C-alpha positions in Angstrom: -9.3 18.0 21.7 -10.5 18.5 18.1 -7.4 20.4 17.2 -5.2 17.5 18.5 -7.2 15.0 16.5 -6.8 17.2 13.4 -3.1 17.5 14.0 -2.7 13.7 14.4 -4.9 13.1 11.3 -2.7 15.5 9.3 0.5 13.6 10.4 -1.1 10.3 9.4 -2.1 11.6 6.0 1.4 13.0 5.5 3.0 9.7 6.5 0.6 7.8 4.2 1.4 10.0 1.2 5.1 9.5 1.9 4.7 5.7 2.0 2.8 5.8 -1.2 5.6 7.7 -2.9 8.2 5.3 -1.5 6.1 2.4 -2.8 5.9 3.9 -6.3 9.7 4.5 -6.2 10.3 0.9 -5.2 8.1 -0.4 -8.0 9.7 1.8 -10.6 13.2 0.9 -9.5 12.2 -2.7 -9.4 11.1 -2.5 -13.0 14.2 -0.7 -14.1 16.9 -2.4 -12.0 15.8 -6.0 -11.6 13.8 -5.6 -8.3 16.6 -4.6 -5.8 14.1 -4.1 -3.0 12.0 -7.2 -3.7 8.8 -5.1 -4.1 7.7 -6.7 -7.4 8.2 -10.2 -5.9 6.2 -9.2 -2.8 3.3 -7.8 -4.9 3.4 -11.0 -7.0 3.2 -13.3 -4.0 0.4 -11.1 -2.5 -1.6 -11.5 -5.7 -0.8 -15.2 -5.8 -2.1 -15.5 -2.3 -5.3 -13.7 -3.2 -5.8 -16.2 -6.1 -5.2 -19.3 -4.0 -7.1 -18.2 -0.8 -10.3 -17.4 -2.6 -12.8 -15.3 -0.5 -10.3 -14.4 2.3 -8.0 -13.0 -0.3 -10.8 -11.1 -2.0 -11.8 -9.5 1.3 -8.2 -8.5 2.0 -7.9 -7.0 -1.5 -11.2 -5.0 -0.8 -9.7 -3.7 2.4 -6.5 -2.6 0.7 -8.6 -0.8 -2.0 -10.7 0.9 0.6 -7.7 2.1 2.6 -6.0 3.4 -0.6 -9.2 5.0 -1.9 -9.8 6.8 1.4 -6.6 8.8 1.2 -7.5 10.5 -2.1 
């Protein structure tokens, strides 16, 4: 059972690393080529939502930071 959980955890970490690399690629290509994937606009609206929603936005930002920090 522990071996199966370790295997699934390894898969999830690999998928998370892949998604982080794709996000970085989308941000860099958005900066270089006028945001073809809409990533910069999405991040901007996410940050705008955090600013207008106050505490709920702050909590969601904290959750995002915790999820990102856990994978390092």
